[in-house]
N, C-alpha and C positions, 0 to 999 in steps of 0.2 A: 504494500500500500504506500502510495506517495504521501508524504507528510505535508499537510496544508497548514501553514502557520497563521492564516488570517484570523483575526480576533473573533469574528462571528463563528467561524468553524470551530475554534477552540472552545467557545461557549457551548456549541452543540456537542462537542466531544466530552466536555465536562458533564453535561446533562446525561449523555449516554452512560457515562461511568456511574453517576449517582443513581440513575434509574435502572441500571442493568439492562440497557437496550443496545442493540447492534446498529440501529439506524435512528436518526432524529431529524425531524423537519420542523423548523421554526418559521412562522410567518409573522412578520411585524407590520403593524398598521398604525399610521399616524394620520388621523383624519384632519387635524388642523394643518399640518404641512402638506397633506395630500400625497403622502408616500406610502408605498407598499413594497416590502422586500422579503426575500426568503433566504434562509441559510440551511444547509443540509450537512449531514455527516453520516458516513458508513464505516463500519469496522474493517472492511476489506475493500479492494478495488471494485468488486462486483456489487457489494452492498452500497458503496459510495455512489456508483453509477445509478443503481436502482433508486436510492434516496433522492438523487438529483432529478431523475426523471419524474418521480412522484411529486417532488417539490415544485417542479415546473408545472405539472398538472394542477396542483393545489393553488399555485400562484395565479394561473390563468382563470381558474374557476372563481376564486375570491375576487380577482380584479373585475371580472364580468359582473358578479353580484354587487360589488361595491359601486360600479358604474351605474347599474340599474337603480340602485338605492338613491344615488345622487341625482339621477335623471327624473325621479318621481316628483 
C-alpha cells in the first residue's frame, strides 16, 4: 500500500484504527461556505481503490441532493 501523508487521509486512517475498520469514507459539508468534500482510506491498495470509488459515488449523490435542496 502506498502511504498517503495528506492530513485528511491521516484522519481517516486514525478513525479506521479507532473503529477497527478497513475502509473509511468521510464526507464534509459546509453549507455556509458552500463546500462539499470527501476523504477516503483503505487498509490495502484494493480497499483504498474501493473506498475511493464508493467515496466518489457518495460525493456525487450528496452533491445532487444538496443541489436539489438549495434549488427548492
